[in-house]
Biopython code that builds the backbone (N, CA, C, O; Angstrom):
import numpy as np
from Bio.PDB.StructureBuilder import StructureBuilder

atoms = [
    (1, "UNK", "N", (70.350, 1.473, 127.740)),
    (1, "UNK", "CA", (69.960, 0.669, 128.677)),
    (1, "UNK", "C", (70.392, 0.919, 129.930)),
    (1, "UNK", "O", (69.710, 1.286, 130.888)),
    (2, "UNK", "N", (72.281, 0.574, 129.860)),
    (2, "UNK", "CA", (72.910, 0.613, 131.099)),
    (2, "UNK", "C", (73.391, 1.957, 131.238)),
    (2, "UNK", "O", (74.124, 2.104, 132.216)),
    (3, "UNK", "N", (73.183, 3.019, 130.516)),
    (3, "UNK", "CA", (73.643, 4.228, 130.808)),
    (3, "UNK", "C", (74.848, 4.616, 129.923)),
    (3, "UNK", "O", (75.046, 4.049, 128.848)),
    (4, "UNK", "N", (75.578, 5.510, 130.355)),
    (4, "UNK", "CA", (77.041, 6.049, 129.820)),
    (4, "UNK", "C", (77.829, 4.873, 130.202)),
    (4, "UNK", "O", (77.856, 4.316, 131.300)),
    (5, "UNK", "N", (78.545, 4.543, 128.994)),
    (5, "UNK", "CA", (79.740, 3.597, 129.481)),
    (5, "UNK", "C", (80.875, 4.010, 130.507)),
    (5, "UNK", "O", (81.259, 5.178, 130.441)),
    (6, "UNK", "N", (81.403, 3.241, 131.371)),
    (6, "UNK", "CA", (82.104, 3.584, 132.352)),
    (6, "UNK", "C", (83.710, 2.994, 132.060)),
    (6, "UNK", "O", (84.335, 2.488, 132.992)),
    (7, "UNK", "N", (84.243, 3.095, 130.839)),
    (7, "UNK", "CA", (85.302, 2.831, 130.351)),
    (7, "UNK", "C", (86.600, 3.978, 130.079)),
    (7, "UNK", "O", (86.497, 5.116, 129.620)),
    (8, "UNK", "N", (87.638, 3.371, 130.459)),
    (8, "UNK", "CA", (88.785, 4.472, 130.336)),
    (8, "UNK", "C", (89.569, 3.816, 129.232)),
    (8, "UNK", "O", (89.841, 2.621, 129.116)),
    (9, "UNK", "N", (89.903, 4.889, 128.387)),
    (9, "UNK", "CA", (90.652, 4.261, 127.152)),
    (9, "UNK", "C", (92.261, 4.477, 127.523)),
    (9, "UNK", "O", (92.858, 5.492, 127.881)),
    (10, "UNK", "N", (92.657, 3.312, 127.326)),
    (10, "UNK", "CA", (94.213, 3.278, 127.538)),
    (10, "UNK", "C", (94.953, 3.409, 126.355)),
    (10, "UNK", "O", (95.921, 4.169, 126.372)),
    (11, "UNK", "N", (94.699, 2.867, 125.443)),
    (11, "UNK", "CA", (95.125, 3.369, 123.944)),
    (11, "UNK", "C", (93.995, 3.253, 122.962)),
    (11, "UNK", "O", (93.055, 2.527, 123.287)),
    (12, "UNK", "N", (93.957, 3.929, 121.699)),
    (12, "UNK", "CA", (93.096, 3.741, 120.692)),
    (12, "UNK", "C", (92.807, 2.387, 120.609)),
    (12, "UNK", "O", (93.754, 1.604, 120.531)),
    (13, "UNK", "N", (91.474, 1.900, 120.613)),
    (13, "UNK", "CA", (91.119, 0.499, 120.474)),
    (13, "UNK", "C", (91.306, -0.433, 121.558)),
    (13, "UNK", "O", (90.804, -1.537, 121.348)),
    (14, "UNK", "N", (91.921, -0.276, 122.712)),
    (14, "UNK", "CA", (92.129, -0.815, 123.937)),
    (14, "UNK", "C", (91.134, 0.015, 125.026)),
    (14, "UNK", "O", (90.875, 1.218, 125.064)),
    (15, "UNK", "N", (90.722, -0.976, 125.808)),
    (15, "UNK", "CA", (89.795, -0.570, 126.959)),
    (15, "UNK", "C", (90.229, -1.357, 128.138)),
    (15, "UNK", "O", (90.857, -2.404, 127.985)),
    (16, "UNK", "N", (89.839, -0.774, 129.610)),
    (16, "UNK", "CA", (89.801, -1.401, 130.738)),
    (16, "UNK", "C", (88.379, -1.849, 130.830)),
    (16, "UNK", "O", (87.394, -1.430, 130.223)),
    (17, "UNK", "N", (88.498, -2.848, 131.776)),
    (17, "UNK", "CA", (87.453, -3.420, 132.400)),
    (17, "UNK", "C", (86.438, -2.401, 133.256)),
    (17, "UNK", "O", (86.825, -1.347, 133.762)),
    (18, "UNK", "N", (85.428, -2.775, 133.305)),
    (18, "UNK", "CA", (84.475, -1.652, 134.031)),
    (18, "UNK", "C", (84.882, -1.472, 135.377)),
    (18, "UNK", "O", (85.455, -2.368, 135.997)),
    (19, "UNK", "N", (84.641, -0.457, 135.820)),
    (19, "UNK", "CA", (84.956, -0.249, 137.647)),
    (19, "UNK", "C", (84.098, -0.805, 138.556)),
    (19, "UNK", "O", (84.348, -1.084, 139.728)),
    (20, "UNK", "N", (82.846, -0.985, 137.825)),
    (20, "UNK", "CA", (81.692, -1.516, 138.711)),
    (20, "UNK", "C", (81.313, -2.867, 138.881)),
    (20, "UNK", "O", (80.294, -3.145, 139.513)),
    (21, "UNK", "N", (82.067, -3.768, 138.357)),
    (21, "UNK", "CA", (82.274, -5.071, 138.337)),
    (21, "UNK", "C", (81.420, -6.088, 137.282)),
    (21, "UNK", "O", (81.620, -7.294, 137.140)),
    (22, "UNK", "N", (80.447, -5.286, 136.606)),
    (22, "UNK", "CA", (79.749, -6.015, 135.682)),
    (22, "UNK", "C", (80.290, -6.549, 134.538)),
    (22, "UNK", "O", (81.143, -5.866, 133.971)),
    (23, "UNK", "N", (79.972, -7.679, 134.040)),
    (23, "UNK", "CA", (80.674, -8.335, 133.017)),
    (23, "UNK", "C", (79.454, -8.478, 131.862)),
    (23, "UNK", "O", (78.244, -8.344, 132.041)),
    (24, "UNK", "N", (80.202, -8.806, 130.574)),
    (24, "UNK", "CA", (79.123, -8.910, 129.607)),
    (24, "UNK", "C", (78.717, -10.360, 129.407)),
    (24, "UNK", "O", (79.628, -11.185, 129.479)),
    (25, "UNK", "N", (77.504, -10.786, 129.170)),
    (25, "UNK", "CA", (77.009, -12.382, 129.077)),
    (25, "UNK", "C", (76.125, -12.366, 127.907)),
    (25, "UNK", "O", (75.289, -11.480, 127.730)),
    (26, "UNK", "N", (76.304, -13.292, 127.157)),
    (26, "UNK", "CA", (75.542, -13.502, 125.984)),
    (26, "UNK", "C", (74.568, -14.710, 126.542)),
    (26, "UNK", "O", (75.022, -15.668, 127.168)),
    (27, "UNK", "N", (73.211, -14.547, 126.244)),
    (27, "UNK", "CA", (72.141, -15.517, 126.623)),
    (27, "UNK", "C", (71.315, -15.836, 125.778)),
    (27, "UNK", "O", (70.675, -14.992, 125.152)),
    (28, "UNK", "N", (71.172, -17.199, 125.598)),
    (28, "UNK", "CA", (70.768, -17.948, 124.259)),
    (28, "UNK", "C", (69.270, -18.371, 124.959)),
    (28, "UNK", "O", (69.154, -18.878, 126.074)),
    (29, "UNK", "N", (68.197, -18.050, 124.067)),
    (29, "UNK", "CA", (66.825, -18.538, 124.735)),
    (29, "UNK", "C", (66.203, -19.129, 123.575)),
    (29, "UNK", "O", (66.612, -18.966, 122.426)),
    (30, "UNK", "N", (65.061, -19.918, 123.956)),
    (30, "UNK", "CA", (64.093, -20.428, 123.323)),
    (30, "UNK", "C", (62.845, -19.715, 123.347)),
    (30, "UNK", "O", (62.144, -19.773, 124.357)),
    (31, "UNK", "N", (62.484, -19.033, 122.317)),
    (31, "UNK", "CA", (61.156, -18.075, 121.954)),
    (31, "UNK", "C", (60.134, -19.073, 122.201)),
    (31, "UNK", "O", (60.105, -20.266, 121.898)),
    (32, "UNK", "N", (59.132, -18.188, 122.938)),
    (32, "UNK", "CA", (57.628, -18.788, 123.183)),
    (32, "UNK", "C", (56.608, -17.987, 122.474)),
    (32, "UNK", "O", (56.900, -16.811, 122.257)),
    (33, "UNK", "N", (55.398, -18.451, 122.057)),
    (33, "UNK", "CA", (54.436, -17.604, 121.741)),
    (33, "UNK", "C", (53.776, -16.881, 122.999)),
    (33, "UNK", "O", (54.228, -16.977, 124.140)),
    (34, "UNK", "N", (52.508, -16.054, 122.601)),
    (34, "UNK", "CA", (51.706, -15.443, 123.797)),
    (34, "UNK", "C", (51.173, -16.587, 124.510)),
    (34, "UNK", "O", (50.838, -16.295, 125.658)),
    (35, "UNK", "N", (50.990, -17.803, 124.187)),
    (35, "UNK", "CA", (50.267, -18.815, 125.014)),
    (35, "UNK", "C", (51.304, -19.785, 125.745)),
    (35, "UNK", "O", (51.030, -20.847, 126.305)),
    (36, "UNK", "N", (52.674, -19.127, 125.602)),
    (36, "UNK", "CA", (53.769, -20.144, 126.435)),
    (36, "UNK", "C", (54.247, -21.247, 125.868)),
    (36, "UNK", "O", (55.094, -21.965, 126.400)),
    (37, "UNK", "N", (53.661, -21.474, 124.596)),
    (37, "UNK", "CA", (54.336, -22.552, 123.849)),
    (37, "UNK", "C", (55.360, -22.422, 122.832)),
    (37, "UNK", "O", (55.347, -21.552, 121.961)),
    (38, "UNK", "N", (56.274, -23.344, 122.974)),
    (38, "UNK", "CA", (57.623, -23.373, 122.070)),
    (38, "UNK", "C", (57.307, -22.646, 120.712)),
    (38, "UNK", "O", (56.160, -22.913, 120.355)),
    (39, "UNK", "N", (57.965, -21.814, 119.849)),
    (39, "UNK", "CA", (57.875, -21.468, 118.518)),
    (39, "UNK", "C", (58.823, -22.366, 117.863)),
    (39, "UNK", "O", (59.960, -22.583, 118.283)),
    (40, "UNK", "N", (58.256, -22.925, 116.720)),
    (40, "UNK", "CA", (58.949, -23.801, 115.799)),
    (40, "UNK", "C", (60.077, -22.899, 115.242)),
    (40, "UNK", "O", (59.842, -21.750, 114.868)),
    (41, "UNK", "N", (61.289, -23.447, 115.200)),
    (41, "UNK", "CA", (62.491, -22.691, 114.459)),
    (41, "UNK", "C", (62.862, -23.720, 113.343)),
    (41, "UNK", "O", (63.061, -24.917, 113.548)),
    (42, "UNK", "N", (62.928, -23.081, 112.116)),
    (42, "UNK", "CA", (63.318, -23.745, 111.022)),
    (42, "UNK", "C", (64.750, -23.491, 110.594)),
    (42, "UNK", "O", (65.278, -24.161, 109.706)),
    (43, "UNK", "N", (65.362, -22.523, 111.231)),
    (43, "UNK", "CA", (66.773, -22.381, 110.922)),
    (43, "UNK", "C", (67.783, -22.969, 111.822)),
    (43, "UNK", "O", (68.966, -22.737, 111.571)),
    (44, "UNK", "N", (67.484, -23.668, 112.796)),
    (44, "UNK", "CA", (67.934, -24.115, 113.877)),
    (44, "UNK", "C", (68.996, -23.282, 114.760)),
    (44, "UNK", "O", (69.798, -23.842, 115.508)),
    (45, "UNK", "N", (68.931, -22.146, 114.624)),
    (45, "UNK", "CA", (69.550, -21.106, 115.337)),
    (45, "UNK", "C", (68.708, -20.419, 116.272)),
    (45, "UNK", "O", (67.701, -19.854, 115.847)),
    (46, "UNK", "N", (68.998, -20.394, 117.513)),
    (46, "UNK", "CA", (68.133, -19.885, 118.764)),
    (46, "UNK", "C", (68.754, -18.301, 118.871)),
    (46, "UNK", "O", (69.942, -18.002, 118.757)),
    (47, "UNK", "N", (67.730, -17.462, 119.098)),
    (47, "UNK", "CA", (68.128, -16.031, 119.253)),
    (47, "UNK", "C", (68.800, -15.888, 120.589)),
    (47, "UNK", "O", (68.706, -16.740, 121.473)),
    (48, "UNK", "N", (69.525, -14.704, 120.703)),
    (48, "UNK", "CA", (70.157, -14.419, 122.021)),
    (48, "UNK", "C", (70.191, -13.005, 122.385)),
    (48, "UNK", "O", (70.175, -12.221, 121.437)),
    (49, "UNK", "N", (70.238, -12.506, 123.598)),
    (49, "UNK", "CA", (70.415, -11.285, 124.054)),
    (49, "UNK", "C", (71.759, -11.190, 124.848)),
    (49, "UNK", "O", (72.352, -12.109, 125.412)),
    (50, "UNK", "N", (72.084, -9.944, 124.770)),
    (50, "UNK", "CA", (73.347, -9.406, 125.567)),
    (50, "UNK", "C", (72.831, -8.802, 127.033)),
    (50, "UNK", "O", (71.884, -8.018, 127.090)),
    (51, "UNK", "N", (73.421, -9.169, 127.987)),
    (51, "UNK", "CA", (73.202, -8.529, 129.311)),
    (51, "UNK", "C", (74.464, -8.139, 130.014)),
    (51, "UNK", "O", (75.488, -8.775, 129.767)),
    (52, "UNK", "N", (74.483, -7.045, 130.959)),
    (52, "UNK", "CA", (75.619, -6.753, 131.870)),
    (52, "UNK", "C", (75.146, -7.295, 133.231)),
    (52, "UNK", "O", (74.040, -6.915, 133.617)),
    (53, "UNK", "N", (75.844, -8.127, 133.991)),
    (53, "UNK", "CA", (75.650, -8.703, 135.120)),
    (53, "UNK", "C", (76.855, -8.841, 136.109)),
    (53, "UNK", "O", (78.023, -8.577, 135.824)),
    (54, "UNK", "N", (76.460, -9.227, 137.141)),
    (54, "UNK", "CA", (77.902, -9.409, 138.070)),
    (54, "UNK", "C", (78.238, -10.813, 138.120)),
    (54, "UNK", "O", (79.419, -11.087, 138.332)),
    (55, "UNK", "N", (77.187, -11.995, 137.922)),
    (55, "UNK", "CA", (77.325, -13.325, 137.997)),
    (55, "UNK", "C", (76.566, -13.763, 136.918)),
    (55, "UNK", "O", (75.796, -12.981, 136.361)),
    (56, "UNK", "N", (76.710, -15.154, 136.479)),
    (56, "UNK", "CA", (76.037, -16.094, 135.891)),
    (56, "UNK", "C", (74.464, -16.005, 135.951)),
    (56, "UNK", "O", (73.659, -15.751, 135.055)),
    (57, "UNK", "N", (74.285, -16.281, 137.232)),
    (57, "UNK", "CA", (73.045, -16.266, 137.857)),
    (57, "UNK", "C", (72.099, -14.749, 137.426)),
    (57, "UNK", "O", (71.004, -14.599, 136.884)),
    (58, "UNK", "N", (73.028, -13.872, 137.912)),
    (58, "UNK", "CA", (72.062, -12.717, 137.317)),
    (58, "UNK", "C", (71.815, -12.178, 136.338)),
    (58, "UNK", "O", (70.966, -11.301, 136.175)),
    (59, "UNK", "N", (72.867, -12.857, 135.193)),
    (59, "UNK", "CA", (72.706, -12.393, 133.975)),
    (59, "UNK", "C", (71.597, -13.648, 133.610)),
    (59, "UNK", "O", (70.963, -13.301, 132.614)),
    (60, "UNK", "N", (71.269, -14.659, 133.975)),
    (60, "UNK", "CA", (70.233, -15.498, 133.908)),
    (60, "UNK", "C", (68.773, -14.907, 134.129)),
    (60, "UNK", "O", (67.791, -15.092, 133.408)),
    (61, "UNK", "N", (68.862, -14.133, 135.326)),
    (61, "UNK", "CA", (67.685, -13.517, 135.742)),
    (61, "UNK", "C", (67.489, -12.423, 134.905)),
    (61, "UNK", "O", (66.325, -12.498, 134.512)),
    (62, "UNK", "N", (67.992, -11.526, 134.470)),
    (62, "UNK", "CA", (68.071, -10.476, 133.568)),
    (62, "UNK", "C", (67.465, -11.030, 132.165)),
    (62, "UNK", "O", (66.422, -10.617, 131.659)),
    (63, "UNK", "N", (68.163, -11.863, 131.722)),
    (63, "UNK", "CA", (67.740, -12.366, 130.184)),
    (63, "UNK", "C", (66.396, -12.806, 130.284)),
    (63, "UNK", "O", (65.558, -12.500, 129.436)),
    (64, "UNK", "N", (66.130, -13.546, 131.327)),
    (64, "UNK", "CA", (64.638, -14.175, 131.480)),
    (64, "UNK", "C", (63.423, -13.177, 131.329)),
    (64, "UNK", "O", (62.385, -13.253, 130.671)),
    (65, "UNK", "N", (64.064, -11.966, 132.397)),
    (65, "UNK", "CA", (63.077, -10.979, 132.024)),
    (65, "UNK", "C", (62.989, -10.259, 130.851)),
    (65, "UNK", "O", (61.897, -10.028, 130.332)),
    (66, "UNK", "N", (64.136, -9.847, 130.338)),
    (66, "UNK", "CA", (64.364, -9.161, 129.192)),
    (66, "UNK", "C", (63.677, -9.877, 128.014)),
    (66, "UNK", "O", (63.563, -9.230, 126.973)),
    (67, "UNK", "N", (63.327, -10.812, 128.044)),
    (67, "UNK", "CA", (63.018, -11.918, 126.729)),
    (67, "UNK", "C", (61.558, -12.191, 127.040)),
    (67, "UNK", "O", (61.071, -13.114, 126.387)),
    (68, "UNK", "N", (60.715, -11.541, 127.955)),
    (68, "UNK", "CA", (59.597, -11.928, 128.446)),
    (68, "UNK", "C", (59.227, -13.273, 128.610)),
    (68, "UNK", "O", (58.468, -13.982, 127.949)),
    (69, "UNK", "N", (60.091, -13.556, 129.892)),
    (69, "UNK", "CA", (60.034, -15.065, 130.506)),
    (69, "UNK", "C", (60.296, -16.237, 129.518)),
    (69, "UNK", "O", (59.640, -17.260, 129.715)),
    (70, "UNK", "N", (61.115, -16.219, 128.551)),
    (70, "UNK", "CA", (61.389, -17.341, 127.734)),
    (70, "UNK", "C", (62.389, -17.993, 128.498)),
    (70, "UNK", "O", (63.115, -17.374, 129.276)),
    (71, "UNK", "N", (62.463, -19.307, 128.296)),
    (71, "UNK", "CA", (63.424, -20.325, 128.893)),
    (71, "UNK", "C", (64.683, -19.899, 128.203)),
    (71, "UNK", "O", (64.781, -19.648, 127.001)),
    (72, "UNK", "N", (65.827, -19.836, 129.283)),
    (72, "UNK", "CA", (67.224, -19.562, 128.722)),
    (72, "UNK", "C", (67.891, -20.725, 128.679)),
    (72, "UNK", "O", (67.944, -21.478, 129.652)),
    (73, "UNK", "N", (68.476, -20.978, 127.508)),
    (73, "UNK", "CA", (68.953, -22.319, 127.252)),
    (73, "UNK", "C", (70.482, -22.228, 127.484)),
    (73, "UNK", "O", (71.050, -23.319, 127.431)),
    (74, "UNK", "N", (71.329, -21.064, 127.750)),
    (74, "UNK", "CA", (72.717, -21.371, 127.894)),
    (74, "UNK", "C", (73.075, -19.841, 128.211)),
    (74, "UNK", "O", (72.353, -18.978, 127.711)),
    (75, "UNK", "N", (74.147, -19.467, 129.013)),
    (75, "UNK", "CA", (74.538, -18.213, 129.624)),
    (75, "UNK", "C", (75.935, -18.408, 129.151)),
    (75, "UNK", "O", (76.466, -19.502, 129.341)),
    (76, "UNK", "N", (76.756, -17.189, 128.388)),
    (76, "UNK", "CA", (78.075, -17.309, 128.282)),
    (76, "UNK", "C", (78.648, -16.486, 128.676)),
    (76, "UNK", "O", (78.216, -15.416, 128.248)),
    (77, "UNK", "N", (79.860, -16.339, 129.633)),
    (77, "UNK", "CA", (80.472, -15.016, 129.698)),
    (77, "UNK", "C", (81.352, -14.586, 128.668)),
    (77, "UNK", "O", (82.103, -15.436, 128.190)),
    (78, "UNK", "N", (81.406, -13.176, 128.150)),
    (78, "UNK", "CA", (81.968, -12.683, 127.187)),
    (78, "UNK", "C", (83.404, -11.937, 127.689)),
    (78, "UNK", "O", (83.439, -10.951, 128.426)),
    (79, "UNK", "N", (84.471, -12.568, 127.175)),
    (79, "UNK", "CA", (85.763, -12.166, 128.244)),
    (79, "UNK", "C", (85.913, -10.611, 127.440)),
    (79, "UNK", "O", (85.537, -10.247, 126.326)),
    (80, "UNK", "N", (86.658, -9.872, 128.579)),
    (80, "UNK", "CA", (87.009, -8.621, 128.149)),
    (80, "UNK", "C", (88.438, -8.590, 127.154)),
    (80, "UNK", "O", (89.243, -9.520, 127.121)),
    (81, "UNK", "N", (88.540, -7.576, 126.521)),
    (81, "UNK", "CA", (89.705, -7.468, 125.666)),
    (81, "UNK", "C", (90.922, -7.642, 126.344)),
    (81, "UNK", "O", (90.926, -7.301, 127.527)),
    (82, "UNK", "N", (92.042, -8.133, 125.822)),
    (82, "UNK", "CA", (93.195, -7.881, 126.518)),
    (82, "UNK", "C", (94.020, -6.898, 126.244)),
    (82, "UNK", "O", (94.358, -6.661, 125.084)),
    (83, "UNK", "N", (94.453, -6.194, 127.287)),
    (83, "UNK", "CA", (95.507, -4.802, 126.773)),
    (83, "UNK", "C", (96.827, -5.079, 126.538)),
    (83, "UNK", "O", (97.593, -4.182, 126.187)),
]
sb = StructureBuilder()
sb.init_structure("model")
sb.init_model(0)
sb.init_chain("A")
sb.init_seg("    ")
for serial, (resi, resn, name, xyz) in enumerate(atoms, 1):
    if name == "N":
        sb.init_residue(resn, " ", resi, " ")
    sb.init_atom(name, np.array(xyz, "f"), 0.0, 1.0, " ", f" {name:<3s}", serial, name[0])
structure = sb.get_structure()
């Protein structure tokens, strides 16, 4: 979906941050049915999607589109690995 990774290997198992400025975000959303109504969830765990974006707001917009316009409950930035 995002094309070939633009990561430069420093050592085996370690990578540098992407040069294009994109960061990974985990977006948790409330699923809805085809009528736009919330779907009952018995497990109390909300589904999530991962997106790459430059900011929290951009990640929210991308997740909203990717989930078919489901309401986004939370957006969390995933930190890069320490080198």
